[in-house]
C-alpha positions in Angstrom: 0.0 0.0 0.0 1.3 3.4 -0.9 0.8 6.2 1.7 0.7 9.8 0.6 3.8 11.8 1.4 3.3 15.2 3.0 6.1 16.9 1.0 5.6 15.4 -2.5 7.0 17.2 -5.5 4.3 16.1 -8.0 1.3 18.0 -6.8 -2.0 17.3 -8.5 -3.1 19.6 -11.2 -6.8 19.6 -10.2 -6.6 22.1 -7.4 -4.7 24.6 -9.5 -7.2 24.2 -12.3 -10.0 24.9 -9.8 -8.2 28.0 -8.6 -7.7 29.2 -12.1 -11.4 28.5 -12.9 -12.5 30.5 -9.8 -10.1 33.4 -10.6 -11.4 33.6 -14.2 -15.1 33.4 -13.1 -14.4 36.1 -10.5 -12.8 38.4 -13.1 -15.7 37.8 -15.6 -18.2 38.6 -13.0 -16.4 41.7 -11.8 -16.2 43.0 -15.5 -19.9 42.5 -16.0 -20.6 44.5 -12.6 -18.2 47.2 -13.8 -20.2 47.3 -17.1 -23.4 47.8 -15.2 -21.9 50.5 -13.2 -20.6 52.3 -16.2 -24.0 52.0 -18.0 -25.7 53.5 -14.8 -23.3 56.4 -14.7 -23.8 57.1 -18.4 -27.6 57.1 -17.9 -27.3 59.5 -15.0 -25.1 61.9 -17.0 -27.4 61.7 -20.0 -30.4 62.5 -17.7 -28.6 65.7 -16.3 -27.8 66.8 -19.8 -31.4 66.5 -20.9 -32.6 68.3 -17.7 -30.4 71.2 -18.4 -31.8 71.4 -21.9 -35.3 71.6 -20.4 -36.6 68.1 -20.8 -38.2 66.6 -17.6 -37.0 63.4 -16.1 -38.8 60.3 -17.9 -40.7 62.4 -20.4 -41.1 61.4 -24.0 -39.4 63.6 -26.6 -41.8 65.0 -29.1 -41.1 66.1 -32.7 -41.5 69.6 -33.4 -41.2 69.4 -37.2 -44.6 67.5 -37.3 -46.3 70.4 -35.7 -44.7 72.9 -38.1 -45.9 70.6 -41.1 -49.4 70.7 -39.7 -49.5 74.5 -39.5 -48.5 74.9 -43.1 -51.4 75.1 -45.5 -51.5 72.3 -48.0 -53.5 71.7 -51.0 -53.9 73.0 -54.6 -52.7 76.4 -55.3 -50.4 76.7 -52.4 -47.3 76.0 -54.4 -46.1 73.2 -52.3 
């Protein structure tokens, strides 16, 4: 019967593979979290920019050129 030696030179590869897998998973999750944080910051900056331009928070933008087209007379003889 072969007993395991406490100071063997040939260490198994499986624990290091598990450690590498854990580190890669941790890095990937951290990058995903960083992406979400960057997205939230970008949304906040864009919201502040729109508020400075006079748009209320969570309001829909409306097209002003449609209103101008509706005000213009159309039909025969208007030249348009």
